[in-house]
N, C-alpha and C positions, 0 to 999 in steps of 0.2 A: 504492500499500500505506499500511497506517495505518502502521507501527512496519517498523522495519530486522528483518531477519531474519537471522542469523546463517548467512554465511558458508559454513560449516562442513558446516551442515545443507544449504542450498543451492547448492549444489556437487556436495554428495551427490544432491542433488534431480536434478540437472541430468544425471547419469551415472545415478541407476536408471532415469528415463524415457528415453534415449538405447539405452539396455539392451532395457528390454521393448519400443520402439515395435518398434527394426535386428528384434528377432524379432519383428515381429507378435503382442507378445502384447495386447491388448487391456487399459488398466489405470484405476483415478481414485482423483483424488487424492483423502484424506481426513480425517480427525484435525485437528491443531492447526493442521498444515499450510493442508486448505480454506481453514480460517478467516482464515486470517492473505493466502491469497491471494484472499479475499474479505474485505479490509478491518478486519479482525482482529488485535488482536494478534498478537505472533512468540509464538512456543514456544520452549522451550533441548531435548523431548524428543525426538522422535526421528522419521522418514522413516513415519506411515502411504499402502499402494495397497492400492486392493482390485481386486481377480482374483478371476477365473471358478473354482471348482473345479476344470471340464474343464481353466484355463490352470495349473496353479500349476506343473505334472513344467517346461511352457517358461520360466516367468516363473523358475525354481528355477537349471536349466539356462543363461536367460540371461544373469539379473548372473553367477552361476555365470563363464562367461564372458567380464566386463567387468573379472573377480577381482578379487569379493566373496565373502568368506566365509560358506558356507550355515548355518542350522543349523534340524532339526526339532526340536523342539520339544510333548509333550509331547500338547498342548493339543489340538492335529487338527484347526484352525479356523485356525490360519495359522500362517505359515513365518517362519523369520526369513533375513536378509541383512545380514552386517556390511559397509561401507567406510571399512577403518579403525575408527578407535571411534564412526562413525558407527552404529544400527539403525536397518531398513529391516524393516518387516513388511509382507509382502505376506499380506495379510487375505483368505481365502474366504468364511468365520461371520460378521460379527460379528450380531450385536441387532437383531433388528427388519428385518434388509433379505434381499433373498435377489441377490446378484449376479450379475444374466444376463441379457442383452441391454433391458432393457426398462431397469433399471439402468447401463447403461453408455451406454444410446439418453439420456434425461432427462439426468445430466453434464451440466453447460457448459460448454465447448472456454473457455477463456482461457490466457491471457497468465500466464506464475512467469518470473521474470528469465528474459525474451527466448521464452522454449519454449511453445507452445502445450503446454497439456493440455487432458485433461477432468476438470473439480472437481465435489465431490459440494456436493449444495446445502448451505444449513443449516439448513435445515427438516433430512435428514436424520443428517447431525452431530447437532446438538439429539435426532433421536428415537434415536439409539445412546447418547451417552451418558446420554440418560434412561433408558433398557431395561436398563440395562448400572448402572444403582440396586440394592444390593440391601442386607442387613441385616448383608452384615459389610461393605459399600466401602457409606455415604450421609459422599461431598463434593459439595457439588455447587459448589464452588471457577470451576470449567475449566467450566461446564454456565451459571454465569451471569455467567460472562465474555464470552463467546461471544454472549447470546444478548444483553446488554446494549450491546453494541461493534457486535453488526451488527443490532435488533431491525424497522431497517426490511426489511430482506429477509427475516422471517420470516414462513408464515403461520402465525399465532400459532389461528386460527379449527382451522386442518387439523391442528399437528400435535398442539393436546391432544386432539383428535378418535381418531389415531393411538395417544395414552401412554394414552386414560384409564386401560387396564387395571393401569395403573400404579399402586398408593400414595404412591408416589415423586416422582413425573411429578406426581402433583396439585399433592404440597407443595412441587415448583420451579414449576409454577405460582402457588400460591397467596405464594410469598417471591415470584414477577415482580411481579405485581400489587401487591402491596406498597413490594414497592422503586421503583418506576413502569416499571419495565423492560417488561410487556405494559399489557394493553392488556384494559382490565376488559369480566367472561362478555358477546357480542352484545346487543345487544338491550337491559343494564342499568345504567345506574350504576352506579359506585364512590361508596360514603356509607363515611362513619364513624361508625359507633352511639356520641358520646362522649356 
């Protein structure tokens, strides 16, 4: 791992992952913890897990049985669990992705703090972050940090194609190229007009 993760978060991750595993609920580690598990920077926010909508109730039952407090916010695309003061988001409808059997199969199984679990690909983490950008939330910090630290793992051409409908994603690719994070367009050399 590139950086040391907070034991508070890793302990909660292990507890929730074990609860879901033991209940037979498929999940994928996503968000900042997925970036960290793939060698990126540590996060101090929360734990994001993707679960299929059809598994949402079983997931809530499993984490509640493990002693976590559950919450149903009005958004509808996630439910929450609290392990002490650690927030765990159980997300069913992330922006740009369908949490289905294909996504579950695509997630790579990795050892995270000596516990094997499926981890979302860097491309899929970046996709969700890029497609979540909108006129009311334009902050490229986390997406640039993730892309910079894990740039060798990114399918740049594929990611750009998957996010081509977003002006915010197009801006990200411009910034990433100018900062030397992303390669220039396929088949073209980047030139400076000075």
